[in-house]
C-alpha positions as CSV (number, residue, x, y, z in Angstrom):
1,X,16.6,-31.3,-44.4
2,X,15.8,-29.6,-47.7
3,X,12.7,-29.4,-49.9
4,X,12.6,-30.5,-53.6
5,X,14.2,-27.3,-54.7
6,X,17.1,-27.8,-52.3
7,X,16.3,-24.9,-50.0
8,X,16.8,-25.5,-46.3
9,X,13.6,-25.9,-44.5
10,X,13.0,-24.0,-41.3
11,X,10.4,-24.2,-38.5
12,X,10.2,-20.9,-36.5
13,X,7.8,-22.4,-34.0
14,X,10.2,-25.3,-33.3
15,X,13.1,-22.9,-33.0
16,X,11.2,-20.8,-30.4
17,X,10.6,-23.9,-28.4
18,X,14.3,-24.9,-28.5
19,X,15.3,-21.3,-27.5
20,X,12.9,-21.6,-24.6
21,X,14.6,-24.7,-23.4
22,X,18.0,-23.1,-23.8
23,X,16.9,-20.1,-21.7
24,X,15.6,-22.3,-19.0
25,X,18.8,-24.4,-19.0
26,X,21.0,-21.3,-18.9
27,X,19.0,-19.9,-16.0
28,X,19.3,-23.2,-14.1
29,X,23.1,-23.1,-14.6
30,X,23.3,-19.5,-13.4
31,X,21.4,-20.4,-10.3
32,X,24.1,-23.0,-9.6
33,X,21.7,-25.9,-9.7
34,X,22.3,-29.3,-11.2
35,X,18.6,-30.4,-11.4
36,X,15.3,-28.8,-12.2
37,X,14.1,-29.5,-8.7
38,X,17.1,-27.9,-7.1
39,X,16.8,-24.9,-9.5
40,X,13.1,-24.4,-8.6
41,X,13.9,-24.5,-4.9
42,X,16.7,-21.9,-5.2
43,X,14.7,-19.7,-7.5
44,X,11.8,-19.5,-5.1
45,X,14.1,-18.4,-2.3
46,X,14.9,-15.3,-4.4
47,X,11.3,-14.3,-4.9
48,X,9.6,-15.5,-1.7
49,X,9.2,-12.7,0.9
50,X,10.4,-13.6,4.4
51,X,7.8,-13.7,7.2
52,X,8.0,-11.6,10.3
53,X,8.7,-14.7,12.4
54,X,11.6,-15.6,10.0
55,X,13.0,-12.1,10.3
56,X,12.8,-12.2,14.1
57,X,14.5,-15.6,14.2
58,X,17.3,-14.2,11.9
59,X,17.8,-11.3,14.3
60,X,17.9,-13.7,17.3
61,X,20.7,-15.7,15.5
62,X,22.6,-12.4,15.2
63,X,22.0,-11.7,18.9
64,X,23.3,-15.1,19.8
65,X,26.4,-14.5,17.7
66,X,27.1,-11.1,19.1
67,X,26.4,-12.1,22.7
68,X,23.9,-9.3,23.3
69,X,20.2,-8.7,22.8
70,X,18.3,-5.7,21.6
71,X,16.0,-5.9,24.6
72,X,19.0,-5.4,27.0
73,X,19.8,-2.0,25.5
74,X,18.9,0.9,27.9
75,X,16.4,3.3,26.3
76,X,16.0,6.9,27.6
77,X,13.0,7.5,29.8
78,X,9.9,8.6,27.9
79,X,10.9,6.8,24.7
80,X,8.9,3.8,23.7
81,X,11.4,1.1,22.7
82,X,10.9,-0.6,19.3
83,X,11.4,-4.4,19.5
84,X,14.7,-5.3,17.8
85,X,15.4,-1.6,17.1
86,X,12.5,-1.6,14.5
87,X,14.4,-3.8,12.1
88,X,11.6,-6.3,11.5
89,X,9.1,-3.7,10.5
90,X,11.5,-2.1,8.0
91,X,12.4,-5.4,6.5
92,X,8.8,-6.4,6.1
93,X,8.0,-3.1,4.4
94,X,10.9,-3.7,2.0
95,X,9.7,-7.2,1.3
96,X,13.0,-8.8,2.1
97,X,13.2,-12.2,0.5
98,X,14.2,-15.5,2.0
99,X,17.5,-15.5,0.1
100,X,18.3,-12.0,1.1
101,X,17.6,-12.6,4.8
102,X,19.9,-15.6,4.8
103,X,22.7,-13.6,3.2
104,X,22.0,-10.7,5.6
105,X,22.6,-12.9,8.6
106,X,26.0,-13.9,7.3
107,X,27.0,-10.4,6.6
108,X,26.0,-9.1,10.0
109,X,27.7,-12.0,11.7
110,X,31.0,-11.3,9.9
111,X,31.0,-7.6,10.4
112,X,32.0,-5.7,13.6
113,X,29.7,-2.9,14.7
114,X,31.6,-0.6,17.0
115,X,30.5,2.8,15.8
116,X,29.5,4.1,19.2
117,X,25.8,3.3,18.9
118,X,23.9,2.0,22.0
119,X,23.4,-1.3,20.3
120,X,27.1,-2.2,19.6
121,X,28.3,-4.9,18.9
122,X,24.8,-5.4,17.4
123,X,24.0,-3.3,14.3
124,X,21.8,-0.3,14.8
125,X,18.6,0.0,12.7
126,X,20.5,2.1,10.1
127,X,23.4,-0.2,10.0
128,X,21.1,-3.2,9.5
129,X,19.2,-1.4,6.8
130,X,22.4,-0.3,5.0
131,X,23.6,-3.9,4.9
132,X,20.3,-5.1,3.5
133,X,20.2,-2.2,0.9
134,X,23.6,-3.1,-0.5
135,X,22.6,-6.8,-0.5
136,X,19.4,-6.0,-2.3
137,X,21.3,-4.3,-5.1
138,X,23.9,-7.0,-5.3
139,X,21.3,-9.8,-5.7
140,X,19.3,-7.9,-8.4
141,X,20.5,-10.2,-11.2
142,X,20.0,-13.3,-9.1
143,X,16.3,-12.3,-8.7
144,X,16.0,-11.7,-12.4
145,X,17.5,-15.1,-13.2
146,X,15.2,-16.8,-10.7
147,X,12.2,-15.1,-12.4
148,X,13.5,-16.1,-15.8
149,X,13.8,-19.8,-14.7
150,X,10.3,-19.9,-13.1
151,X,8.7,-18.1,-16.1
152,X,10.3,-20.5,-18.6
153,X,8.1,-23.5,-17.7
154,X,8.9,-27.0,-19.0
155,X,7.5,-27.7,-22.4
156,X,6.9,-31.0,-24.2
157,X,8.0,-32.1,-27.6
158,X,6.2,-34.6,-29.8
159,X,8.2,-37.4,-31.3
160,X,7.9,-35.6,-34.7
161,X,9.2,-32.4,-33.2
162,X,12.2,-34.2,-31.7
163,X,13.1,-35.9,-35.0
164,X,12.8,-32.5,-36.8
165,X,14.8,-30.7,-34.1
166,X,17.8,-33.1,-34.3
167,X,17.6,-33.1,-38.1
168,X,17.4,-29.4,-38.7
169,X,18.9,-27.9,-35.5
170,X,21.2,-30.5,-34.0
171,X,23.6,-27.9,-32.5
172,X,20.9,-26.0,-30.6
173,X,19.1,-29.2,-29.5
174,X,19.6,-29.8,-25.8
175,X,21.2,-33.1,-24.7
176,X,17.9,-34.2,-23.1
177,X,16.1,-34.1,-26.5
178,X,19.1,-35.8,-28.3
179,X,18.7,-38.7,-25.8
180,X,15.0,-38.9,-26.7
181,X,15.9,-38.8,-30.4
182,X,18.2,-41.9,-29.7
183,X,15.2,-43.7,-28.1
184,X,13.1,-42.9,-31.2
185,X,15.6,-44.6,-33.6
186,X,14.5,-47.8,-35.3
187,X,15.2,-50.8,-33.1
188,X,17.8,-52.3,-35.4
189,X,19.7,-49.0,-35.6
190,X,19.5,-48.4,-31.9
191,X,20.8,-51.9,-31.2
192,X,23.7,-51.4,-33.7
193,X,24.7,-48.1,-32.1
194,X,24.5,-49.6,-28.6
195,X,26.7,-52.5,-29.6
196,X,29.3,-50.4,-31.4
197,X,29.6,-47.7,-28.8
198,X,29.1,-49.5,-25.5
199,X,30.7,-47.4,-22.8
200,X,31.2,-44.5,-25.3
201,X,28.2,-42.1,-24.9
202,X,29.8,-39.4,-27.0
203,X,30.3,-41.9,-29.9
204,X,26.7,-43.1,-29.6
205,X,25.5,-39.5,-29.7
206,X,27.5,-38.8,-32.8
207,X,26.2,-41.9,-34.5
208,X,22.6,-40.8,-33.6
209,X,23.3,-37.4,-35.2
210,X,24.8,-39.0,-38.3
211,X,21.7,-41.2,-38.7
212,X,19.3,-38.3,-38.6
213,X,21.4,-36.1,-40.9
214,X,21.6,-38.6,-43.7
215,X,19.1,-38.1,-46.5
216,X,17.8,-41.7,-46.0
217,X,16.5,-40.7,-42.6
218,X,14.2,-38.1,-44.0
């Protein structure tokens, strides 16, 4: 779209909204989600702190897998034993997330702990902490992606903004807005495209683009 002098018109506010949508879409893809609802559920697991009950349940899963319980370990006389080797308290202080806890369980289940500690084959407190610490570092970017998705909240576009977006910025306009642009076409144009490109969504999308990019559509 150009003005009377032939200069290309721009709309910085509209561009910022389109970039916002792209950021949210990229974050959703990086989370491995196919839908907004799925992405939201995954993202919240990366930022939600696990409860003490959830941590204890995770440790009990490990105990079941290793066929030994922390409570069965003999503690020297005069020493007050810490439930589950003190792991729950440390994890709570570190604010372990739901996603991290789930990954931690799998790591502990796969690994063999035979370093001579009184807890083997269960991990000692230090071994459990080291596994979590490595995991916490590895999942840093996943947590940032989750925050990025949740902070990029859905935004609405008016019909006028949708028309302007596909006219000026077709290449950066998300598929969802392109579909809305098709629905905004005049009825006769929409019927013609539907008839000509039945079963060919790519062809219909290209025809929609061509309509909006012609001077007559301005």
